[in-house]
N, C-alpha and C positions, 0 to 999 in steps of 0.2 A: 562642366556643370553650368547650369543656367541660373542666373539670379534675376528675379523679376524686377521690373521698373519700380514697383512699390517697395520692395526690399531695399533697392539701391537708394531710393529717396529717404527711407527710414535710416539707413546707414549714414547718409550725408547729413542728416539732421540729428544724429545721435550725440549724446554728451561724450561718449568714448572717443569718437573721431574729433570732436571739437577740442577735447583735452590734449590730444596728440598734436593737432595742427596749430593750436594757439601756442603751445609750448615751443614748437619748432619756430614759428613765426616770431615770437618774442625774442628768442635767442638769436635769430637771424636778422633782427631789425626790420621785419616786414609785417604786412598785415594780411589777414585772410579775408577774402570776399565771400561771405556766407550767402550773399544775395544772388550768387551765380548758380545756385543748385539747379534751377530749371534748365540751365544751359549745360551743366556738367554731368547730370545724371545719366544721360545716354552714353556719353564717353566712358564714364565709370562702369556702366553696365556692360559695355563692349569689352573693356579691360578685364573685368572679372569673368566674362564669358570664355576667355582664353585660358582660364585656370580651373583647377578642380575645387577651388574654394567656394564654400557656401556663405550666405549672409551671416548665419550663426557663427561660422568659423571666423569670419572677418571680425565680427563684433567681439568674440572671445579673444582673438589675437590683439585687437586694439587695447583691450583691458590688461591682458597678461604680459604683453610685450611692449608696453608703453615706453618705458625708459630706453630700450634698445632702438625703438622706432624714432624717438626724439633724437637720440645720439646720432643715428644714421642720417636723419633728415638734416640736422644742423651741419654735419660733416659734408654731406652731398651739396647743400646749397653754398657752402663756403669754398668748395673746390672749383677753381676757375675753369679747369678742363671739362668737368662734368656739366657745368652750366653754360658753357660757351654756346652761343647761338650763331649759326651760320646759315645764310641763304643758299639755296641750291638752284642752279640754273642749267637748263639743257645746253649741251655743247653748241656754241655759236650764238647763244642768247645771253651771254654774260653781260652785265651792265658795263657801260663805258665809264671813264672818269667823270665824276660829278653826277652820275645817274644812280648811285647807291641810295637805298632807302635809309631812313634814320628813325631811331626810336624816339617817339615824341615823349612818352612817359611810361614808366614801369608802374603798373597798377598794384602789384603784389601777387599773392598766391591765390589760386582758385580753390574753392571748396572741393575736397576730394583728393588733393595731392597726397594726403596721409595714406589713403588706400593704395595709391600708386607705389609709395615707398614700402608699404606692407607687402605688396606683390613682389617688388624687387627683392626684399629680404627673404620672402618665401623661396624664391628661385635660388638665391645665393646660398641659403642655408641648407635647403632640403632637397634640391633637385640636381641632377647632373648638369654640368656646365652647358652642353649643347641645347638643353631645354630652355634656358633663359634666352639664348639667341633666337631660337624658334619662336618663342613667345613674342619677342620684339618684332620679328619679321611678320607675324600674324597681325600685330598692331600697326604694321606698315611704317616702322621707324626706319628712316633712311640710314644706310650703312649700319645695320643692326649689329653685326659682329664687332665693329669698332665701338659703337655706343655701349655694348655690353661690358666692355673693359672698364668704363668709367665707374659705374656703380660697384663693380667687383673690386676695383682698386681702392675705392673709398671704404668699402666694407673690410677689406684686408688690412687697410691702414688703421682701422679701429682695433686691430688685434683679435678679430672674431673668427677669422678663417682657420 
């Protein structure tokens, strides 16, 4: 299903998404960068394009599944394995000692992360397990099968599976 750029921008500016994202951010001690909509809408449009979800369906789910989304988002952000960030380097191009990059500052959460979590929950709740991995591969998530285990583990840890 295809969601237009205008529909995505409307979703990103919606009070339904803001309510979910602000609740997650507050409980996680972070902030949401709403000024990044012009940067994140294409990413969000691509994400939604790999699902059968329509803009109306996303909006409805943001309203009706708010509490579950917030619970999942807080649990996901609190899970050190799920949020671990690792750099990937081609064989032979690994950095030497002292060449590793460093994080200067963590800026918070980009607008639209609530839609990402909604998509994760859609696949975890309603689709067969291999479809989630396929979705992640389409998004070009490195090590998609391994990555898929983290949201699933967090979801199952919530007692929802």
